[in-house]
C-alpha positions in Angstrom: -3.2 78.9 -11.8 -0.2 78.3 -9.5 1.7 81.2 -11.1 -1.3 83.5 -10.6 -1.5 82.6 -7.0 2.2 83.1 -6.5 2.1 86.6 -8.2 -0.8 87.6 -5.8 1.2 86.4 -2.8 4.3 88.2 -4.0 2.5 91.5 -4.4 0.8 91.1 -1.0 4.1 90.3 0.7 5.7 93.4 -0.9 2.7 95.5 0.3 3.1 94.2 3.8 6.8 94.8 3.9 6.8 98.3 2.5 3.7 99.7 4.3 4.1 101.8 7.3 0.8 101.0 9.0 -2.0 98.4 9.0 -4.3 101.0 7.5 -2.1 101.3 4.5 -1.8 97.5 4.2 -5.6 97.1 4.0 -6.0 99.9 1.6 -3.3 98.6 -0.7 -4.8 95.0 -0.5 -8.1 96.5 -1.7 -6.3 98.2 -4.5 -4.5 95.1 -5.6 -7.7 93.0 -5.5 -9.3 95.5 -7.9 -6.3 95.3 -10.2 -6.3 91.5 -10.2 -10.0 91.4 -10.9 -9.5 93.8 -13.9 -6.7 91.5 -15.2 -9.2 88.6 -15.2 -8.0 86.7 -12.2 -10.8 84.5 -10.7 -12.6 86.2 -7.9 -12.4 83.2 -5.6 -8.6 82.9 -6.1 -7.9 86.5 -5.3 -10.3 86.6 -2.3 -9.0 83.3 -0.8 -5.3 84.3 -1.3 -5.7 87.8 0.2 -7.7 86.3 3.1 -5.2 83.6 3.7 -2.3 86.1 3.6 -3.8 88.5 6.0 -4.8 85.8 8.4 -1.3 84.4 8.4 0.3 87.8 8.9 -2.1 88.7 11.7 -1.6 85.4 13.5 2.2 85.7 13.1 2.1 89.1 14.7 0.1 87.9 17.7 2.2 84.9 18.3 5.5 86.9 18.6 
């Protein structure tokens, strides 16, 4: 489970770094969620990891 969570975080981090706008980040996160669901990742793990990542990035942006 730890490796699955790390893969999700890695893909989200890549999405965030390579996207040019917030709109594309959100769209790509939705795409990744669908892919992970198709691969059999637990829904709760994917949702929690995506939510935590987006909240941490959003908070990081507003604190700077």
